[in-house]
Each structure stands twice: as C-alpha cells, then as structure tokens.
Legacy VTK file of the C-alpha trace (Angstrom):
# vtk DataFile Version 3.0
C-alpha trace
ASCII
DATASET POLYDATA
POINTS 224 float
133.019 255.718 70.769
131.350 253.111 69.007
131.548 255.360 65.996
134.844 256.498 66.380
135.966 252.098 67.127
134.129 251.615 63.656
136.119 254.482 61.924
139.428 253.280 63.263
138.508 249.691 61.795
137.447 251.433 58.232
140.570 253.364 58.332
143.473 250.047 59.363
141.293 247.869 56.852
141.923 250.559 54.412
145.530 250.289 55.042
145.451 246.486 54.486
144.513 246.484 51.610
146.383 249.130 50.305
149.511 247.042 51.342
147.939 243.606 49.687
147.413 245.447 46.680
151.130 246.947 46.213
152.408 242.990 47.153
150.282 241.223 44.713
151.628 243.785 41.902
155.021 243.821 43.079
154.712 239.454 43.096
152.770 240.514 39.390
156.109 242.681 38.594
158.431 240.058 39.700
156.982 237.227 37.440
156.806 238.751 34.671
159.345 239.474 32.059
160.512 242.197 31.333
161.843 242.942 27.481
164.722 244.443 28.117
166.487 242.859 31.203
169.387 240.715 31.588
170.973 239.167 34.302
175.165 239.080 34.587
177.674 236.680 35.642
181.108 237.745 36.495
183.951 235.282 33.940
184.608 233.493 37.599
181.221 232.594 38.132
180.797 230.849 34.328
183.832 229.027 34.956
183.016 226.918 38.180
179.433 227.083 36.834
180.909 225.100 33.242
178.472 227.908 31.880
177.521 225.870 28.340
175.902 228.191 25.524
174.552 226.196 22.721
173.408 227.390 19.354
169.209 227.743 18.127
169.022 225.700 14.862
167.550 223.534 12.648
168.185 219.883 14.301
166.797 216.033 13.413
164.274 215.720 16.395
163.653 212.278 17.958
160.965 210.955 20.258
161.257 207.766 22.310
158.173 205.820 22.699
158.617 203.441 25.215
156.612 200.012 26.149
156.806 196.898 27.305
157.206 194.037 24.855
157.347 189.829 25.088
160.013 187.807 23.283
159.041 185.001 21.248
159.767 181.356 21.267
162.775 182.336 18.928
164.423 184.651 20.826
165.008 187.012 18.242
161.819 188.957 17.757
159.686 191.246 20.478
156.377 192.162 20.230
154.344 194.415 21.968
150.865 196.949 21.707
150.895 200.181 21.646
148.063 203.615 21.543
146.979 204.763 18.143
148.791 208.117 18.663
151.477 206.485 19.186
151.472 203.698 16.700
150.564 206.362 13.904
154.467 207.658 14.386
156.023 204.121 14.044
157.644 202.868 10.449
158.802 199.513 9.512
163.062 199.905 9.656
162.834 202.340 12.684
165.921 201.857 15.426
164.653 200.409 18.644
167.023 199.611 22.094
165.207 196.550 24.160
166.653 195.319 27.296
164.873 193.352 30.284
164.053 194.899 33.248
165.878 192.882 35.292
169.262 193.023 33.563
169.629 196.720 31.814
172.844 196.212 30.921
171.479 194.124 28.600
171.054 196.144 25.639
169.949 194.636 22.598
169.966 196.962 19.227
167.041 195.953 17.056
164.599 197.400 14.076
160.798 197.045 13.195
160.096 194.860 11.410
156.175 194.717 11.444
153.106 197.563 12.372
149.774 196.407 12.121
146.831 197.964 13.366
144.742 195.922 15.362
140.801 197.225 16.397
142.080 200.117 19.095
145.729 198.899 19.140
148.734 198.484 17.301
150.653 195.845 17.072
155.056 196.227 16.352
157.454 193.575 16.284
160.766 194.427 16.040
163.595 191.767 15.441
166.906 191.725 17.333
170.696 191.920 15.898
171.210 189.066 18.018
169.316 186.303 20.678
168.298 187.659 23.772
168.403 186.983 27.083
168.520 183.641 28.089
165.620 183.428 30.999
164.528 186.282 30.004
160.625 186.883 28.668
159.624 190.101 29.126
161.748 193.276 27.356
161.507 197.134 27.308
161.259 198.784 24.211
162.372 202.481 23.180
161.608 202.939 19.321
163.249 205.515 18.159
160.942 207.768 15.611
161.881 210.504 13.765
160.259 213.901 13.207
162.178 215.834 11.144
164.718 218.497 10.928
163.198 221.392 13.255
164.355 224.805 14.776
165.160 223.432 17.892
167.326 224.291 21.477
168.410 221.128 23.445
165.808 220.254 26.480
168.767 221.410 29.308
168.065 225.207 27.881
164.439 225.548 28.802
162.686 226.470 32.380
159.379 225.925 32.797
157.484 227.953 35.140
154.047 227.741 36.497
153.529 223.985 36.489
151.927 222.535 33.446
148.421 223.988 33.176
149.341 227.980 32.327
152.854 227.673 32.853
155.617 229.146 30.544
158.492 228.216 29.130
161.756 230.215 29.162
165.073 230.534 28.228
168.029 232.274 28.821
169.993 234.005 25.264
173.259 235.677 25.501
173.443 239.263 24.564
176.773 239.840 25.493
179.591 238.352 26.888
178.271 237.766 30.762
174.779 238.963 29.758
171.737 236.576 29.752
168.242 237.470 28.514
165.347 235.362 29.657
162.948 234.810 26.222
159.463 233.664 26.676
159.047 230.603 23.708
156.411 228.572 22.591
157.422 225.142 21.970
156.403 222.446 19.661
157.603 218.653 19.315
159.328 218.037 22.514
162.060 215.591 21.657
164.060 212.974 23.800
167.308 215.412 23.358
166.182 218.627 21.737
162.845 220.202 21.749
161.315 222.252 18.493
160.636 226.248 18.933
158.001 228.334 17.323
158.697 231.402 18.922
160.546 233.236 20.900
163.904 232.439 19.535
165.564 232.910 16.336
168.269 230.763 14.500
172.134 231.985 15.369
170.904 232.859 18.517
172.726 231.269 21.968
171.315 230.009 24.593
172.892 228.791 27.680
172.413 225.219 28.270
174.223 223.760 31.298
173.833 226.575 34.148
170.325 227.204 33.001
169.082 226.979 36.468
171.539 229.128 37.838
171.258 231.955 35.320
167.289 231.772 36.055
167.857 231.936 39.806
170.031 235.134 40.082
167.563 236.681 37.808
164.844 236.170 39.915
166.874 237.377 42.811
167.672 240.331 41.711
163.493 241.101 41.203
163.631 240.780 37.322
LINES 1 225
224 0 1 2 3 4 5 6 7 8 9 10 11 12 13 14 15 16 17 18 19 20 21 22 23 24 25 26 27 28 29 30 31 32 33 34 35 36 37 38 39 40 41 42 43 44 45 46 47 48 49 50 51 52 53 54 55 56 57 58 59 60 61 62 63 64 65 66 67 68 69 70 71 72 73 74 75 76 77 78 79 80 81 82 83 84 85 86 87 88 89 90 91 92 93 94 95 96 97 98 99 100 101 102 103 104 105 106 107 108 109 110 111 112 113 114 115 116 117 118 119 120 121 122 123 124 125 126 127 128 129 130 131 132 133 134 135 136 137 138 139 140 141 142 143 144 145 146 147 148 149 150 151 152 153 154 155 156 157 158 159 160 161 162 163 164 165 166 167 168 169 170 171 172 173 174 175 176 177 178 179 180 181 182 183 184 185 186 187 188 189 190 191 192 193 194 195 196 197 198 199 200 201 202 203 204 205 206 207 208 209 210 211 212 213 214 215 216 217 218 219 220 221 222 223
C-alpha cells in the first residue's frame, strides 16, 4: 500500500510540474514581442479614442532641469545650486521659467546670466524679465537645456513594461489602416516632450501617441 501511495504521489507531482512548465511557457510567450504579430482596431474605435499617429523624425530635444532658487534683494535675479551632472548642461543665455511655489500662476520668463562651479556644486543665476512677486523669496526654476536634433518620438508613444530594472520599451507602428505592430525600442536622451530613439524604428514610421495604451491593451488581450 505504501509503495502504491508513493507511486501515485510521484505521478501526481510529475503532472503538476508539467502543467506548471506549460503555464510558464504560455506566460513567456505572452510577454514576448513576436516580430510579425499585429493588432487591429476598427475605424469606429479609432474615432472614439481619438487615435493619434505621429511620424518618427529628427526633432530638437529639450531637457528641463528643475531646482529651487532664492531671489536677491533687487527682486530681479534668482540663484540656485545644481549637481555637477545637471550643471554641466547649463549655459549662459538659456531660457528659464521661474515661479514662487505659493503662486504657480505667477510665471516669470528669465535667462541664465551666470554659471559658476563651486567645489562639488554649480551655482546658477538667472535674471527675470520683470520684478518678482512681492513677498516671495523662494522660486522653482525650470532651466531649458538643448540636446540637439535627434531621431525621436513623442514621450506618450513609449510604453514601459517590466519595471525600471530590465524593463522594455515598446511603441506601436502603423502597418496598414487600422493595423499596428509592437516594436521594442532602444532609447537615448529623454526630453520634456520627445525621447531619442536609437534602435527599433526608423525615420518616417508612424507611431501611435494618443491611444497607445488602448492598442497595448488590445495587443495583450489577444495573447500576442
């Protein structure tokens, strides 16, 4: 009896392991990006979602550096300190947006007028286009840095999967009217509005921007 029971348990365990392996394989197949699988949407769906396509092309990419600054006694200049990495991107003459935290609607245009290294920090001073808000001493500064013209897509087109560590980035490229293909992409500089694309798509491809999450959901629901 003990021998039969042991044999039965062994057989049951084997079946369980085979079933688990099969499920694991299905999960892996589901999360891969088969190169030729496409996802379709009807014209009605595309209209209801206001599906938007944008061309992959070369664009100027801007990165905004955000920091906290203090206005001087004249009420015209705001100064802040940056890390060496951020400070290395800042040059005299760059555009700055500045506003006091307690009054975000009080937005001031400014330009960087001084960039000075001070040990392990970089001191940046920006001159406001007009007098600052009365009574406000601290300002949020958004320094607009340029990274040149790069092949890029809008940030909304990129869907991140698998988390930050070892995750993948996917865009959906239109293959024909209402047909979209998932493409894994390698990115470079991530700007305020656009992200550099190093590999995965080419200039002239049409990628989904507004509505990309719907396409991604359809893609996954269909088991691609």
